[in-house]
Residue frames relative to the residue before (quaternion, step in Angstrom):
aa qw qx qy qz dx dy dz
M 1.0000 0.0000 0.0000 0.0000 0.00 0.00 0.00
W 0.5048 -0.6976 0.4320 0.2682 3.54 -0.98 0.70
S 0.6161 -0.5644 0.3598 0.4153 3.61 -0.97 0.46
S 0.6606 0.5521 -0.2973 0.4128 3.54 0.99 -0.81
E 0.6285 0.5467 -0.2666 0.4848 3.38 1.33 -0.77
M 0.6099 0.5396 -0.3213 0.4834 3.52 1.14 -0.69
D 0.6352 0.5412 -0.3115 0.4544 3.50 0.99 -0.96
V 0.6468 0.4999 -0.3166 0.4812 3.58 0.86 -0.92
I 0.6694 0.4840 -0.3284 0.4580 3.66 0.78 -0.88
F 0.6106 0.5493 -0.3362 0.4609 3.60 1.06 -0.84
D 0.6889 0.4928 -0.2930 0.4435 3.61 0.64 -1.23
L 0.6653 0.4800 -0.3425 0.4579 3.68 0.86 -1.05
T 0.6708 0.4957 -0.3185 0.4504 3.62 0.74 -1.11
A 0.6629 0.5525 -0.3422 0.3717 3.62 0.74 -0.74
G 0.6142 0.5440 -0.2954 0.4894 3.52 1.33 -0.75
H 0.6639 0.4905 -0.2835 0.4882 3.42 1.06 -0.91
V 0.6622 0.4939 -0.3232 0.4617 3.58 0.85 -0.73
Q 0.6822 0.4621 -0.3737 0.4259 3.51 0.84 -0.46
L 0.5679 0.5576 -0.3476 0.4957 3.54 1.28 -0.36
L 0.6769 0.5092 -0.2813 0.4509 3.51 0.98 -0.94
N 0.5980 0.5484 -0.3609 0.4599 3.60 1.13 -0.75
A 0.6630 0.4936 -0.3281 0.4575 3.58 0.90 -0.88
Y 0.6592 0.4886 -0.3090 0.4808 3.68 0.95 -1.02
W 0.6819 0.4671 -0.3515 0.4396 3.57 0.64 -0.94
S 0.6265 0.5129 -0.4059 0.4239 3.85 0.92 -0.49
L 0.6454 0.5319 -0.3175 0.4470 3.60 1.19 -0.41
I 0.6137 0.5228 -0.3737 0.4586 3.67 1.32 -0.15
A 0.5668 -0.6845 0.3783 0.2589 3.47 -0.59 1.29
D 0.8440 0.1917 -0.0942 0.4919 3.53 0.51 -1.18
G 0.3927 -0.7923 0.4067 0.2294 3.60 1.35 -0.12
N 0.5751 0.5858 -0.3430 0.4565 3.50 1.46 0.27
G 0.6946 0.5323 -0.3234 0.3601 3.52 1.04 -0.44
S 0.4990 -0.6490 0.4430 0.3653 3.66 -1.03 0.64
F 0.1663 -0.8057 0.5651 0.0615 3.45 -1.30 0.36
P 0.4464 -0.6808 0.4745 0.3347 3.68 -0.82 0.38
V 0.0793 -0.7216 0.6797 0.1049 3.57 -1.26 0.57
V 0.2231 -0.7725 0.5860 0.1003 3.60 -0.44 1.26
M 0.0604 -0.8188 0.5700 0.0319 3.58 -0.54 0.94
V 0.0014 -0.8241 0.5505 -0.1333 3.45 -0.45 1.52
G 0.5999 0.5655 -0.4487 0.3450 3.54 -1.08 0.39
G 0.6100 -0.6145 0.3897 0.3137 3.41 -1.19 0.95
V 0.5884 0.6033 -0.3643 0.3963 3.70 1.02 -0.56
L 0.7026 0.4469 -0.2547 0.4917 3.52 1.27 -0.53
E 0.4746 0.6829 -0.4358 0.3442 3.57 1.17 0.28
A 0.4471 -0.6901 0.4817 0.3031 3.58 -0.86 0.57
N 0.1624 -0.7235 0.6457 0.1821 3.47 -1.35 0.42
K 0.8053 -0.3103 0.2195 0.4551 3.55 -1.31 -0.18
K 0.7585 0.4265 -0.1735 0.4612 3.47 1.06 -0.98
W 0.8621 0.0859 0.0720 0.4943 3.41 0.85 -0.94
D 0.1892 -0.7961 0.5550 0.1500 3.65 -0.85 0.71
I 0.1626 -0.8454 0.4910 0.1335 3.57 0.17 1.12
G 0.5584 0.6005 -0.3930 0.4162 3.52 1.07 -0.56
K 0.5812 0.5591 -0.3254 0.4937 3.62 1.10 -0.94
E 0.7083 0.4566 -0.2919 0.4524 3.65 0.65 -1.02
V 0.6737 0.4800 -0.3096 0.4689 3.54 0.91 -0.75
A 0.6644 0.5083 -0.3080 0.4531 3.61 0.93 -0.66
A 0.6155 0.5379 -0.3039 0.4893 3.54 1.28 -0.63
C 0.6610 0.5201 -0.2878 0.4579 3.56 1.14 -0.71
I 0.6494 0.4850 -0.3119 0.4957 3.45 1.16 -0.82
Q 0.6564 0.5042 -0.3452 0.4424 3.62 0.94 -0.72
K 0.5994 0.5469 -0.3843 0.4404 3.51 1.09 -0.71
T 0.6662 0.4957 -0.2570 0.4944 3.73 1.01 -0.99
Y 0.8255 0.0897 -0.0034 0.5572 3.59 0.82 -0.98
P 0.2120 -0.8337 0.4930 0.1300 3.63 0.33 1.25
K 0.6356 0.4910 -0.3633 0.4722 3.77 0.99 -0.38
A 0.5339 0.6382 -0.4308 0.3493 3.61 1.04 -0.37
S 0.1470 -0.7683 0.6195 0.0661 3.58 -1.11 0.83
P 0.2010 -0.8140 0.5287 0.1325 3.55 -0.06 1.41
I 0.1067 -0.7823 0.6113 0.0540 3.66 -0.87 0.82
R 0.1041 -0.7409 0.6597 0.0710 3.55 -1.05 0.89
P 0.3776 -0.7689 0.4842 0.1781 3.56 -0.38 1.32
K 0.4457 -0.7090 0.5097 0.1972 3.41 -1.12 0.83
V 0.7541 0.2673 -0.1897 0.5691 3.55 1.28 -0.30
E 0.6256 -0.5238 0.3798 0.4359 3.60 -1.27 0.07
P 0.6477 -0.5460 0.3290 0.4172 3.49 -1.16 0.43
A 0.6607 0.5103 -0.3441 0.4297 3.62 0.93 -0.73
V 0.6114 0.5436 -0.3448 0.4602 3.56 1.11 -0.61
G 0.6354 0.5221 -0.2815 0.4944 3.56 1.15 -0.93
A 0.6760 0.5046 -0.3223 0.4296 3.55 0.88 -0.66
A 0.6174 0.5563 -0.2743 0.4839 3.37 1.30 -1.05
L 0.6782 0.4739 -0.2967 0.4769 3.69 0.95 -0.72
L 0.6195 0.5509 -0.3255 0.4547 3.50 1.13 -0.51
A 0.6872 0.4816 -0.2819 0.4651 3.41 1.07 -0.88
W 0.6419 0.5127 -0.3259 0.4678 3.43 1.09 -0.76
N 0.5926 0.5013 -0.3676 0.5123 3.79 0.88 -0.70
S 0.6794 0.4617 -0.3544 0.4468 3.63 0.59 -0.83
L 0.6113 0.5513 -0.3467 0.4496 3.70 0.85 -0.90
M 0.6669 0.5264 -0.2856 0.4435 3.61 0.92 -1.21
K 0.6651 0.4794 -0.3215 0.4737 3.54 0.87 -0.98
E 0.6553 0.5394 -0.3127 0.4264 3.59 0.69 -0.89
T 0.6646 0.5299 -0.2647 0.4554 3.53 1.05 -1.12
S 0.6722 0.4913 -0.2738 0.4815 3.54 1.05 -0.99
R 0.6282 0.5226 -0.3346 0.4693 3.61 0.98 -0.72
L 0.7074 0.4479 -0.2700 0.4755 3.59 0.89 -0.77
S 0.6482 0.5189 -0.3420 0.4400 3.73 0.99 -0.37
């Protein structure tokens, strides 16, 4: 791997680790696993290199209980599906 590629991985991972440190401090026992949703075009793989895979590996090395997730749909679609499922549950509960 090239030095510049390692710099990119380090920079992206450092940002995620800062967020995880803040999140981790909110977990009472510190022993539970937690999801890390990885979104953004910069994390998408190209033909030569899957940078998202590298960032996920660095995150898991620092936080073994982390579960990196790479969504299969756009965030707006995920939000719409979540709202729809919530509406359907509420509707069935009221019927």
